[in-house]
PAGU-736148 format. One record per residue (C-alpha): residue number from 1; residue in three letters; y, x, z. Coordinates in steps of 0.001 Angstrom, whole numbers. Example, Ala and Ser with C-alpha at 12.3 -4.5 7.8 and 13.67 -1.06 7.14 Angstrom:
BEGIN
<num: 1, residu: ALA, north: -4500, east: 12300, up: 7800> .
<num: 2, residu: SER, north: -1060, east: 13670, up: 7140> .
// end
This chain:
BEGIN
<num: 1, residu: MET, north: 16623, east: 57955, up: 76492> .
<num: 2, residu: VAL, north: 18581, east: 57498, up: 73265> .
<num: 3, residu: GLU, north: 20153, east: 59891, up: 70774> .
<num: 4, residu: LEU, north: 23114, east: 58304, up: 68995> .
<num: 5, residu: ASN, north: 24344, east: 59689, up: 65675> .
<num: 6, residu: LEU, north: 27552, east: 57834, up: 64883> .
<num: 7, residu: ARG, north: 30314, east: 58259, up: 62331> .
<num: 8, residu: PRO, north: 33909, east: 58501, up: 63575> .
<num: 9, residu: SER, north: 36086, east: 55445, up: 64308> .
<num: 10, residu: HIS, north: 33256, east: 53244, up: 65519> .
<num: 11, residu: PRO, north: 32220, east: 52076, up: 69014> .
<num: 12, residu: ALA, north: 29905, east: 54242, up: 71121> .
<num: 13, residu: PHE, north: 27331, east: 51442, up: 71727> .
<num: 14, residu: HIS, north: 26254, east: 53095, up: 75005> .
<num: 15, residu: ASP, north: 25601, east: 49851, up: 76879> .
<num: 16, residu: LEU, north: 23007, east: 48448, up: 74458> .
<num: 17, residu: PRO, north: 19364, east: 48127, up: 75656> .
<num: 18, residu: TRP, north: 18029, east: 51042, up: 73616> .
<num: 19, residu: ASP, north: 14891, east: 51358, up: 75770> .
<num: 20, residu: TYR, north: 13479, east: 48147, up: 74333> .
<num: 21, residu: PRO, north: 12376, east: 47190, up: 70806> .
<num: 22, residu: ILE, north: 15060, east: 45052, up: 69181> .
<num: 23, residu: SER, north: 12607, east: 42144, up: 69034> .
<num: 24, residu: ASP, north: 13145, east: 41928, up: 72822> .
<num: 25, residu: TRP, north: 16919, east: 42366, up: 72839> .
<num: 26, residu: HIS, north: 17454, east: 38627, up: 73224> .
<num: 27, residu: LEU, north: 16307, east: 39160, up: 76828> .
<num: 28, residu: TYR, north: 18673, east: 42050, up: 77600> .
<num: 29, residu: CYS, north: 21642, east: 42049, up: 75198> .
<num: 30, residu: PRO, north: 24626, east: 39674, up: 75642> .
<num: 31, residu: TYR, north: 26133, east: 40570, up: 72280> .
<num: 32, residu: LEU, north: 23604, east: 38967, up: 69914> .
<num: 33, residu: GLU, north: 25133, east: 36989, up: 67064> .
<num: 34, residu: ASP, north: 23524, east: 34526, up: 64646> .
<num: 35, residu: VAL, north: 24712, east: 35121, up: 61067> .
<num: 36, residu: PRO, north: 23356, east: 34113, up: 57631> .
<num: 37, residu: ARG, north: 20792, east: 36647, up: 56470> .
<num: 38, residu: GLY, north: 18217, east: 37412, up: 53827> .
<num: 39, residu: LEU, north: 14656, east: 38593, up: 54342> .
<num: 40, residu: SER, north: 13835, east: 42115, up: 55578> .
<num: 41, residu: ARG, north: 10674, east: 44167, up: 55900> .
<num: 42, residu: HIS, north: 11962, east: 45591, up: 59191> .
<num: 43, residu: PRO, north: 13204, east: 43797, up: 62337> .
<num: 44, residu: VAL, north: 16946, east: 43119, up: 62067> .
<num: 45, residu: ILE, north: 19405, east: 41696, up: 64593> .
<num: 46, residu: PHE, north: 23181, east: 41230, up: 64586> .
<num: 47, residu: ILE, north: 25566, east: 41919, up: 67451> .
<num: 48, residu: ASN, north: 29202, east: 41029, up: 68051> .
<num: 49, residu: TYR, north: 30522, east: 44231, up: 69602> .
<num: 50, residu: GLN, north: 34172, east: 44967, up: 70394> .
<num: 51, residu: GLY, north: 35353, east: 42466, up: 67830> .
<num: 52, residu: GLY, north: 33094, east: 43611, up: 64985> .
<num: 53, residu: ILE, north: 29788, east: 42285, up: 63682> .
<num: 54, residu: TYR, north: 27070, east: 44918, up: 63237> .
<num: 55, residu: ALA, north: 23556, east: 44779, up: 61781> .
<num: 56, residu: LEU, north: 20848, east: 46794, up: 63563> .
<num: 57, residu: LYS, north: 17590, east: 47506, up: 61742> .
<num: 58, residu: GLU, north: 14622, east: 49127, up: 63488> .
<num: 59, residu: MET, north: 12426, east: 51529, up: 61492> .
<num: 60, residu: PRO, north: 10704, east: 54934, up: 61657> .
<num: 61, residu: PRO, north: 13157, east: 57819, up: 62313> .
<num: 62, residu: GLU, north: 12681, east: 59605, up: 58987> .
<num: 63, residu: VAL, north: 13242, east: 56355, up: 57069> .
<num: 64, residu: ALA, north: 16409, east: 55568, up: 59014> .
<num: 65, residu: GLU, north: 17831, east: 59056, up: 58453> .
<num: 66, residu: HIS, north: 17086, east: 58825, up: 54724> .
<num: 67, residu: GLU, north: 18803, east: 55448, up: 54413> .
<num: 68, residu: PHE, north: 21748, east: 56650, up: 56499> .
<num: 69, residu: ASN, north: 22280, east: 59616, up: 54164> .
<num: 70, residu: LEU, north: 21923, east: 57407, up: 51077> .
<num: 71, residu: LEU, north: 24470, east: 54881, up: 52312> .
<num: 72, residu: VAL, north: 26912, east: 57695, up: 53090> .
<num: 73, residu: ALA, north: 26451, east: 59049, up: 49545> .
<num: 74, residu: ILE, north: 26949, east: 55584, up: 48053> .
<num: 75, residu: GLU, north: 30133, east: 55105, up: 50068> .
<num: 76, residu: GLU, north: 31468, east: 58486, up: 48923> .
<num: 77, residu: LYS, north: 30913, east: 57364, up: 45335> .
<num: 78, residu: ARG, north: 32923, east: 54196, up: 46114> .
<num: 79, residu: LEU, north: 30082, east: 51918, up: 45098> .
<num: 80, residu: PRO, north: 29672, east: 48399, up: 46551> .
<num: 81, residu: ALA, north: 27461, east: 48601, up: 49632> .
<num: 82, residu: VAL, north: 27516, east: 47820, up: 53321> .
<num: 83, residu: GLN, north: 29278, east: 50419, up: 55479> .
<num: 84, residu: VAL, north: 26880, east: 52564, up: 57472> .
<num: 85, residu: VAL, north: 27964, east: 53292, up: 61048> .
<num: 86, residu: GLY, north: 25160, east: 55505, up: 62329> .
<num: 87, residu: HIS, north: 21619, east: 55506, up: 63626> .
<num: 88, residu: ALA, north: 20024, east: 55750, up: 67057> .
<num: 89, residu: ILE, north: 16750, east: 57477, up: 67930> .
<num: 90, residu: ALA, north: 15108, east: 55895, up: 70963> .
<num: 91, residu: ASN, north: 11857, east: 56328, up: 72844> .
<num: 92, residu: ILE, north: 10331, east: 52922, up: 73526> .
<num: 93, residu: GLU, north: 6881, east: 51855, up: 74720> .
<num: 94, residu: THR, north: 5401, east: 51953, up: 71215> .
<num: 95, residu: GLY, north: 6806, east: 55434, up: 70456> .
<num: 96, residu: LYS, north: 9880, east: 56946, up: 68846> .
<num: 97, residu: ARG, north: 11890, east: 54540, up: 66690> .
<num: 98, residu: SER, north: 15251, east: 54618, up: 64976> .
<num: 99, residu: ILE, north: 17782, east: 51854, up: 64621> .
<num: 100, residu: LEU, north: 20117, east: 51987, up: 61644> .
<num: 101, residu: ILE, north: 23566, east: 50516, up: 62369> .
<num: 102, residu: THR, north: 25684, east: 49049, up: 59577> .
<num: 103, residu: ARG, north: 28881, east: 47009, up: 59633> .
<num: 104, residu: PHE, north: 28247, east: 43413, up: 58658> .
<num: 105, residu: LEU, north: 29995, east: 42505, up: 55412> .
<num: 106, residu: ASP, north: 32659, east: 39999, up: 56452> .
<num: 107, residu: ARG, north: 32952, east: 36790, up: 54403> .
<num: 108, residu: SER, north: 29665, east: 37524, up: 52661> .
<num: 109, residu: LEU, north: 27049, east: 35057, up: 51481> .
<num: 110, residu: PRO, north: 23291, east: 35704, up: 51297> .
<num: 111, residu: TYR, north: 21585, east: 34474, up: 48149> .
<num: 112, residu: ARG, north: 19700, east: 31790, up: 50085> .
<num: 113, residu: SER, north: 23002, east: 29985, up: 50728> .
<num: 114, residu: LEU, north: 23912, east: 30103, up: 47056> .
<num: 115, residu: PHE, north: 20620, east: 28587, up: 45905> .
<num: 116, residu: MET, north: 20124, east: 26135, up: 48758> .
<num: 117, residu: ARG, north: 23572, east: 24514, up: 48984> .
<num: 118, residu: SER, north: 24574, east: 22195, up: 46160> .
<num: 119, residu: THR, north: 28265, east: 22948, up: 46725> .
<num: 120, residu: LEU, north: 27611, east: 26602, up: 45834> .
<num: 121, residu: LEU, north: 25389, east: 25955, up: 42827> .
<num: 122, residu: ARG, north: 28319, east: 26577, up: 40453> .
<num: 123, residu: TYR, north: 28151, east: 30232, up: 41487> .
<num: 124, residu: ARG, north: 24652, east: 30729, up: 40020> .
<num: 125, residu: ASP, north: 25782, east: 32334, up: 36751> .
<num: 126, residu: HIS, north: 28314, east: 34419, up: 38644> .
<num: 127, residu: LEU, north: 25506, east: 35629, up: 40908> .
<num: 128, residu: LEU, north: 23480, east: 36821, up: 37913> .
<num: 129, residu: ASP, north: 26521, east: 38601, up: 36459> .
<num: 130, residu: ALA, north: 27264, east: 40161, up: 39853> .
<num: 131, residu: MET, north: 23700, east: 41470, up: 40187> .
<num: 132, residu: ALA, north: 23836, east: 42965, up: 36689> .
<num: 133, residu: GLY, north: 27240, east: 44514, up: 37380> .
<num: 134, residu: LEU, north: 26060, east: 46031, up: 40661> .
<num: 135, residu: MET, north: 23079, east: 47705, up: 38994> .
<num: 136, residu: VAL, north: 25266, east: 49061, up: 36195> .
<num: 137, residu: GLN, north: 27678, east: 50503, up: 38760> .
<num: 138, residu: LEU, north: 24882, east: 52109, up: 40755> .
<num: 139, residu: HIS, north: 23189, east: 53641, up: 37717> .
<num: 140, residu: LEU, north: 26457, east: 54994, up: 36320> .
<num: 141, residu: GLY, north: 27106, east: 56497, up: 39754> .
<num: 142, residu: GLY, north: 23716, east: 58226, up: 39832> .
<num: 143, residu: ILE, north: 22045, east: 55827, up: 42299> .
<num: 144, residu: TYR, north: 18516, east: 54603, up: 41619> .
<num: 145, residu: TRP, north: 17914, east: 51602, up: 43888> .
<num: 146, residu: GLY, north: 14141, east: 51261, up: 43784> .
<num: 147, residu: ASP, north: 14046, east: 47868, up: 45502> .
<num: 148, residu: CYS, north: 16762, east: 45662, up: 44037> .
<num: 149, residu: SER, north: 16263, east: 42072, up: 45125> .
<num: 150, residu: LEU, north: 18262, east: 39054, up: 46140> .
<num: 151, residu: SER, north: 17197, east: 39680, up: 49729> .
<num: 152, residu: ASN, north: 18704, east: 43176, up: 49610> .
<num: 153, residu: THR, north: 22047, east: 41964, up: 48234> .
<num: 154, residu: LEU, north: 25045, east: 40219, up: 49743> .
<num: 155, residu: PHE, north: 27751, east: 38418, up: 47804> .
<num: 156, residu: ARG, north: 31452, east: 37844, up: 48297> .
<num: 157, residu: ARG, north: 33577, east: 35284, up: 46503> .
<num: 158, residu: ASP, north: 35863, east: 37068, up: 44068> .
<num: 159, residu: ALA, north: 38500, east: 34943, up: 42292> .
<num: 160, residu: GLY, north: 36040, east: 32128, up: 41643> .
<num: 161, residu: ALA, north: 33217, east: 34532, up: 40776> .
<num: 162, residu: LEU, north: 31092, east: 36805, up: 42971> .
<num: 163, residu: GLN, north: 30963, east: 40507, up: 43852> .
<num: 164, residu: ALA, north: 27543, east: 41893, up: 44771> .
<num: 165, residu: TYR, north: 26944, east: 44493, up: 47491> .
<num: 166, residu: LEU, north: 23873, east: 46622, up: 48155> .
<num: 167, residu: VAL, north: 22487, east: 46057, up: 51655> .
<num: 168, residu: ASP, north: 19209, east: 47989, up: 51785> .
<num: 169, residu: ALA, north: 19063, east: 51579, up: 50467> .
<num: 170, residu: GLU, north: 15729, east: 52494, up: 52010> .
<num: 171, residu: THR, north: 14088, east: 53299, up: 48655> .
<num: 172, residu: ALA, north: 17187, east: 54605, up: 46880> .
<num: 173, residu: GLU, north: 17532, east: 58035, up: 45279> .
<num: 174, residu: VAL, north: 20594, east: 60044, up: 44220> .
<num: 175, residu: TYR, north: 20823, east: 61732, up: 40812> .
<num: 176, residu: PRO, north: 23429, east: 64390, up: 39990> .
<num: 177, residu: GLU, north: 24745, east: 62287, up: 37090> .
<num: 178, residu: VAL, north: 23845, east: 58970, up: 35441> .
<num: 179, residu: VAL, north: 20371, east: 57662, up: 36311> .
<num: 180, residu: PRO, north: 17939, east: 58631, up: 33479> .
<num: 181, residu: PRO, north: 16863, east: 55835, up: 31056> .
<num: 182, residu: THR, north: 13237, east: 55732, up: 32241> .
<num: 183, residu: MET, north: 14298, east: 55280, up: 35859> .
<num: 184, residu: ARG, north: 16885, east: 52654, up: 34911> .
<num: 185, residu: PHE, north: 14171, east: 50731, up: 33070> .
<num: 186, residu: HIS, north: 11873, east: 51024, up: 36070> .
<num: 187, residu: ASP, north: 14647, east: 49806, up: 38378> .
<num: 188, residu: LEU, north: 15176, east: 46747, up: 36180> .
<num: 189, residu: GLN, north: 11456, east: 45979, up: 36188> .
<num: 190, residu: ILE, north: 11402, east: 46065, up: 39984> .
<num: 191, residu: MET, north: 14504, east: 43879, up: 40093> .
<num: 192, residu: GLU, north: 12987, east: 41236, up: 37813> .
<num: 193, residu: GLU, north: 9796, east: 41032, up: 39861> .
<num: 194, residu: ASN, north: 11668, east: 40896, up: 43171> .
<num: 195, residu: VAL, north: 14250, east: 38321, up: 42076> .
<num: 196, residu: ASP, north: 11636, east: 35964, up: 40681> .
<num: 197, residu: GLY, north: 9618, east: 36469, up: 43869> .
<num: 198, residu: ASP, north: 12637, east: 35644, up: 46048> .
<num: 199, residu: LEU, north: 13195, east: 32400, up: 44170> .
<num: 200, residu: ALA, north: 9489, east: 31545, up: 44188> .
<num: 201, residu: ASP, north: 9518, east: 31850, up: 47984> .
<num: 202, residu: LEU, north: 12415, east: 29391, up: 48185> .
<num: 203, residu: GLY, north: 10628, east: 27079, up: 45780> .
<num: 204, residu: SER, north: 7376, east: 27100, up: 47716> .
<num: 205, residu: ALA, north: 9305, east: 26220, up: 50875> .
<num: 206, residu: ASN, north: 11093, east: 23362, up: 49043> .
<num: 207, residu: LEU, north: 14437, east: 25058, up: 49669> .
<num: 208, residu: LEU, north: 15418, east: 25683, up: 46036> .
<num: 209, residu: MET, north: 17891, east: 23371, up: 44327> .
<num: 210, residu: ASP, north: 16586, east: 21366, up: 41373> .
<num: 211, residu: GLY, north: 17188, east: 22869, up: 37958> .
<num: 212, residu: ILE, north: 16932, east: 26521, up: 38979> .
<num: 213, residu: PRO, north: 14456, east: 28367, up: 36717> .
<num: 214, residu: ILE, north: 12307, east: 30793, up: 38679> .
<num: 215, residu: ASP, north: 10427, east: 32730, up: 36016> .
<num: 216, residu: ASP, north: 13327, east: 33858, up: 33811> .
<num: 217, residu: THR, north: 16107, east: 34522, up: 36312> .
<num: 218, residu: GLY, north: 15249, east: 38218, up: 36718> .
<num: 219, residu: ALA, north: 15000, east: 38643, up: 32943> .
<num: 220, residu: SER, north: 18408, east: 36973, up: 32559> .
<num: 221, residu: ILE, north: 19935, east: 39578, up: 34883> .
<num: 222, residu: SER, north: 18361, east: 42364, up: 32774> .
<num: 223, residu: ILE, north: 19876, east: 40906, up: 29592> .
<num: 224, residu: ARG, north: 23308, east: 40755, up: 31205> .
<num: 225, residu: TYR, north: 22830, east: 44308, up: 32482> .
<num: 226, residu: GLN, north: 21984, east: 45602, up: 29010> .
<num: 227, residu: LYS, north: 25025, east: 43953, up: 27402> .
<num: 228, residu: LEU, north: 27363, east: 45384, up: 30032> .
<num: 229, residu: TRP, north: 25735, east: 48821, up: 29870> .
<num: 230, residu: GLU, north: 26117, east: 48984, up: 26076> .
<num: 231, residu: GLU, north: 29743, east: 47856, up: 26282> .
<num: 232, residu: ILE, north: 30635, east: 50569, up: 28769> .
<num: 233, residu: THR, north: 28629, east: 53493, up: 27370> .
<num: 234, residu: GLN, north: 28940, east: 52989, up: 23617> .
<num: 235, residu: GLN, north: 30136, east: 55825, up: 21391> .
<num: 236, residu: ILE, north: 32694, east: 54995, up: 18694> .
<num: 237, residu: ILE, north: 33518, east: 56869, up: 15487> .
<num: 238, residu: ILE, north: 37110, east: 56755, up: 14276> .
<num: 239, residu: SER, north: 39130, east: 58325, up: 11491> .
<num: 240, residu: PRO, north: 42047, east: 60690, up: 12254> .
<num: 241, residu: ASN, north: 44638, east: 57911, up: 11754> .
<num: 242, residu: GLU, north: 42882, east: 55571, up: 14201> .
<num: 243, residu: LYS, north: 43496, east: 57452, up: 17423> .
<num: 244, residu: PHE, north: 45207, east: 54350, up: 18812> .
<num: 245, residu: ARG, north: 41689, east: 52940, up: 19185> .
<num: 246, residu: ILE, north: 41078, east: 55404, up: 22023> .
<num: 247, residu: GLN, north: 43781, east: 53710, up: 24100> .
<num: 248, residu: GLU, north: 42454, east: 50297, up: 23084> .
<num: 249, residu: ARG, north: 39011, east: 51328, up: 24261> .
<num: 250, residu: ILE, north: 40391, east: 52519, up: 27595> .
<num: 251, residu: GLN, north: 42169, east: 49198, up: 28046> .
<num: 252, residu: VAL, north: 38922, east: 47291, up: 27404> .
<num: 253, residu: ILE, north: 37089, east: 49358, up: 30017> .
<num: 254, residu: ASN, north: 39954, east: 48905, up: 32489> .
<num: 255, residu: SER, north: 39888, east: 45146, up: 31881> .
<num: 256, residu: LEU, north: 36267, east: 45173, up: 33087> .
<num: 257, residu: GLY, north: 37477, east: 46871, up: 36270> .
<num: 258, residu: TYR, north: 36227, east: 50398, up: 35543> .
<num: 259, residu: SER, north: 38378, east: 53488, up: 36018> .
<num: 260, residu: ILE, north: 38208, east: 56229, up: 33393> .
<num: 261, residu: GLY, north: 37008, east: 59654, up: 34468> .
<num: 262, residu: GLU, north: 37430, east: 61426, up: 31140> .
<num: 263, residu: VAL, north: 37349, east: 60865, up: 27375> .
<num: 264, residu: LEU, north: 34868, east: 62898, up: 25332> .
<num: 265, residu: LEU, north: 35951, east: 63765, up: 21777> .
<num: 266, residu: GLU, north: 33931, east: 65631, up: 19138> .
<num: 267, residu: SER, north: 34015, east: 65977, up: 15375> .
<num: 268, residu: VAL, north: 31182, east: 64409, up: 13392> .
<num: 269, residu: ASP, north: 29348, east: 66261, up: 10638> .
<num: 270, residu: SER, north: 31816, east: 65235, up: 7921> .
<num: 271, residu: GLY, north: 34628, east: 66892, up: 9826> .
<num: 272, residu: ASP, north: 37150, east: 64124, up: 9082> .
<num: 273, residu: GLU, north: 36013, east: 61659, up: 11719> .
<num: 274, residu: ILE, north: 35905, east: 61801, up: 15513> .
<num: 275, residu: ARG, north: 33246, east: 60497, up: 17843> .
<num: 276, residu: PHE, north: 34557, east: 59495, up: 21230> .
<num: 277, residu: GLN, north: 33179, east: 58034, up: 24430> .
<num: 278, residu: VAL, north: 34888, east: 57189, up: 27702> .
<num: 279, residu: LEU, north: 33189, east: 58173, up: 30951> .
<num: 280, residu: VAL, north: 33797, east: 55747, up: 33798> .
<num: 281, residu: THR, north: 33930, east: 56478, up: 37495> .
<num: 282, residu: ASP, north: 34076, east: 53408, up: 39744> .
<num: 283, residu: ARG, north: 34797, east: 49711, up: 39281> .
<num: 284, residu: ASN, north: 37972, east: 49649, up: 41361> .
<num: 285, residu: PHE, north: 40703, east: 49961, up: 38738> .
<num: 286, residu: HIS, north: 42716, east: 46837, up: 39586> .
<num: 287, residu: HIS, north: 41780, east: 47081, up: 43268> .
<num: 288, residu: ASP, north: 43325, east: 50548, up: 43500> .
<num: 289, residu: GLN, north: 46359, east: 49505, up: 41469> .
<num: 290, residu: LEU, north: 47090, east: 46472, up: 43670> .
<num: 291, residu: LEU, north: 46408, east: 48386, up: 46883> .
<num: 292, residu: GLY, north: 48803, east: 51149, up: 45872> .
<num: 293, residu: LEU, north: 51576, east: 48724, up: 44908> .
<num: 294, residu: THR, north: 51313, east: 46146, up: 47705> .
<num: 295, residu: GLY, north: 48878, east: 47365, up: 50363> .
<num: 296, residu: ILE, north: 46623, east: 44332, up: 49690> .
<num: 297, residu: ASP, north: 42906, east: 45168, up: 49832> .
<num: 298, residu: ALA, north: 41270, east: 42740, up: 47390> .
<num: 299, residu: GLU, north: 38032, east: 42422, up: 45456> .
<num: 300, residu: GLU, north: 38230, east: 43706, up: 41886> .
<num: 301, residu: MET, north: 38499, east: 40346, up: 40086> .
<num: 302, residu: GLN, north: 40975, east: 39038, up: 42653> .
<num: 303, residu: ALA, north: 43063, east: 42162, up: 42091> .
<num: 304, residu: ARG, north: 42888, east: 41769, up: 38309> .
<num: 305, residu: MET, north: 44130, east: 38169, up: 38515> .
<num: 306, residu: ILE, north: 46997, east: 39149, up: 40794> .
<num: 307, residu: MET, north: 47938, east: 42216, up: 38720> .
<num: 308, residu: ASN, north: 48154, east: 39973, up: 35649> .
<num: 309, residu: GLU, north: 50615, east: 37788, up: 37551> .
<num: 310, residu: ILE, north: 52645, east: 40837, up: 38614> .
<num: 311, residu: GLN, north: 52730, east: 42086, up: 35006> .
<num: 312, residu: GLU, north: 53981, east: 38660, up: 33871> .
<num: 313, residu: LEU, north: 56638, east: 38743, up: 36584> .
<num: 314, residu: LYS, north: 57690, east: 42230, up: 35475> .
<num: 315, residu: ALA, north: 58191, east: 40977, up: 31915> .
<num: 316, residu: THR, north: 60182, east: 37960, up: 33134> .
<num: 317, residu: LEU, north: 62429, east: 40024, up: 35413> .
<num: 318, residu: SER, north: 62967, east: 42654, up: 32724> .
<num: 319, residu: HIS, north: 64006, east: 39953, up: 30250> .
<num: 320, residu: THR, north: 66275, east: 38219, up: 32762> .
<num: 321, residu: GLN, north: 67999, east: 41430, up: 33812> .
<num: 322, residu: ASN, north: 68011, east: 42850, up: 30277> .
<num: 323, residu: ARG, north: 66455, east: 46147, up: 31391> .
<num: 324, residu: SER, north: 62981, east: 47550, up: 31879> .
<num: 325, residu: LEU, north: 61886, east: 47281, up: 35504> .
<num: 326, residu: PRO, north: 59184, east: 49490, up: 37064> .
<num: 327, residu: LEU, north: 55952, east: 47737, up: 37981> .
<num: 328, residu: SER, north: 56539, east: 48724, up: 41614> .
<num: 329, residu: ILE, north: 59751, east: 46651, up: 41721> .
<num: 330, residu: ALA, north: 57957, east: 43626, up: 40268> .
<num: 331, residu: ALA, north: 55142, east: 44070, up: 42797> .
<num: 332, residu: TYR, north: 57615, east: 44175, up: 45689> .
<num: 333, residu: HIS, north: 59357, east: 41051, up: 44405> .
<num: 334, residu: TRP, north: 56014, east: 39265, up: 43991> .
<num: 335, residu: LEU, north: 54900, east: 40208, up: 47501> .
<num: 336, residu: LYS, north: 58149, east: 39102, up: 49156> .
<num: 337, residu: GLU, north: 59070, east: 36054, up: 47070> .
<num: 338, residu: VAL, north: 55703, east: 34700, up: 45902> .
<num: 339, residu: TYR, north: 52639, east: 35833, up: 47832> .
<num: 340, residu: LEU, north: 53847, east: 35844, up: 51451> .
<num: 341, residu: PRO, north: 55615, east: 32461, up: 51172> .
<num: 342, residu: ALA, north: 52443, east: 30993, up: 49640> .
<num: 343, residu: LEU, north: 50356, east: 32279, up: 52555> .
<num: 344, residu: GLU, north: 52775, east: 30690, up: 55013> .
<num: 345, residu: ARG, north: 52184, east: 27326, up: 53362> .
<num: 346, residu: ILE, north: 48383, east: 27585, up: 53444> .
<num: 347, residu: THR, north: 48049, east: 29130, up: 56914> .
<num: 348, residu: PRO, north: 45716, east: 26343, up: 58192> .
<num: 349, residu: LYS, north: 43368, east: 26982, up: 55270> .
<num: 350, residu: ILE, north: 43378, east: 30708, up: 56029> .
<num: 351, residu: PHE, north: 42249, east: 30034, up: 59595> .
<num: 352, residu: GLU, north: 39582, east: 27696, up: 58240> .
<num: 353, residu: LYS, north: 38155, east: 29940, up: 55497> .
<num: 354, residu: GLY, north: 39351, east: 33373, up: 56566> .
<num: 355, residu: ASP, north: 40074, east: 34872, up: 53128> .
<num: 356, residu: PRO, north: 43762, east: 34644, up: 52192> .
<num: 357, residu: VAL, north: 43421, east: 36561, up: 48915> .
<num: 358, residu: GLU, north: 40638, east: 34300, up: 47640> .
<num: 359, residu: LEU, north: 42629, east: 31226, up: 48639> .
<num: 360, residu: TYR, north: 45657, east: 32551, up: 46789> .
<num: 361, residu: CYS, north: 43518, east: 33112, up: 43688> .
<num: 362, residu: GLN, north: 42277, east: 29521, up: 43967> .
<num: 363, residu: ILE, north: 45913, east: 28392, up: 43981> .
<num: 364, residu: LEU, north: 46551, east: 30439, up: 40830> .
<num: 365, residu: GLU, north: 43567, east: 28747, up: 39176> .
<num: 366, residu: HIS, north: 44870, east: 25355, up: 40280> .
<num: 367, residu: LYS, north: 48359, east: 26210, up: 38983> .
<num: 368, residu: TRP, north: 46880, east: 27118, up: 35604> .
<num: 369, residu: TYR, north: 44953, east: 23815, up: 35492> .
<num: 370, residu: LEU, north: 48027, east: 21738, up: 36379> .
<num: 371, residu: SER, north: 50194, east: 23661, up: 33903> .
<num: 372, residu: GLU, north: 47678, east: 23111, up: 31102> .
<num: 373, residu: ARG, north: 47629, east: 19401, up: 31838> .
<num: 374, residu: ALA, north: 51426, east: 19152, up: 32091> .
<num: 375, residu: GLY, north: 52124, east: 21353, up: 29068> .
<num: 376, residu: HIS, north: 54425, east: 23664, up: 31017> .
<num: 377, residu: ASP, north: 54386, east: 25989, up: 34036> .
<num: 378, residu: VAL, north: 54446, east: 23734, up: 37105> .
<num: 379, residu: GLY, north: 55213, east: 26604, up: 39486> .
<num: 380, residu: HIS, north: 53608, east: 27788, up: 42705> .
<num: 381, residu: GLN, north: 55229, east: 25170, up: 44940> .
<num: 382, residu: THR, north: 53765, east: 22229, up: 43028> .
<num: 383, residu: ALA, north: 50385, east: 23907, up: 42778> .
<num: 384, residu: ILE, north: 50262, east: 24574, up: 46524> .
<num: 385, residu: GLU, north: 51274, east: 21013, up: 47409> .
<num: 386, residu: ASP, north: 48644, east: 19532, up: 45097> .
<num: 387, residu: PHE, north: 46037, east: 22064, up: 46275> .
<num: 388, residu: LEU, north: 46599, east: 21051, up: 49912> .
<num: 389, residu: ARG, north: 46750, east: 17347, up: 49043> .
<num: 390, residu: LEU, north: 43329, east: 17496, up: 47405> .
<num: 391, residu: GLY, north: 41908, east: 19258, up: 50479> .
<num: 392, residu: HIS, north: 40333, east: 22221, up: 48634> .
// end
């Protein structure tokens, strides 16, 4: 007997062997899938079901319901996390258990891959920045994690860097506004201990690449967190004739990927100066902009790189046609004349790696490198040909 609580637009999962603990599903379930994973305190399996990969985690019912509700809240706040599908309550031989169902994060990498494979070692600093950025986003959104670790995080390549996603929200809590300073400090302490512990486990198993410091990696993430937090939340005092600095400040925050919720303005004691602070919402500014203009769903840094190219194209077209063109026209021209033709040329690579937007961003990076070396813009065609020739 099973009680399924599922969100809309997902499979029903009726034919899964709910009467058995998931540790025995290898005997009864034909859908099991082997995917890269981190460590978990609860039994976890993955299934390939109706064309999608899903993670199933078995735990006590009250814990599963709590995590389900937290993941729904995190999704509503548009914060980076796995998508929760539902949870099942089943009566098995050992008693009542729940299984939390989440959608596997496509094209994601667990931290173990990043620290064990020499080809991915260049992503180490990006991983630390991504972890710091994820915690800043969560805390600004009112989410206290309570168990931040490398094991509880997945990573996606994002224009040569990484984007971090929360996987496990079992210990998380929701605050009505920004997470209070004492709880943020406590969250960072837990993160430092867990991250160093994750790396120590790899080291003790001789799975850690040479040159990776274990003891100060967590502290390095905290330092990066603090710098980013101060940049985003700082208050600035300006004189009445410096109101242009408000727009400059908004542009800086947008360049980091954060959308602006509101700008707070108040007079200081002298009466002549103004104190202002921008309040951010989510870190999807360029993502939303690109999605609205082209329909392309990209990671934030990928979207920023592409939007920069579209802005450059807008300036070029406006100059050529001697009139100011809307950004939407430039985006349409870019999509039709630049992006789609490039994808046609690299189709084999797309089938191989499965992430066309990331591949396109790699071509842009390669184009920049070739142009720097040549002293002029070599163009997309040359960059693509050289990119394919080198077998990237």
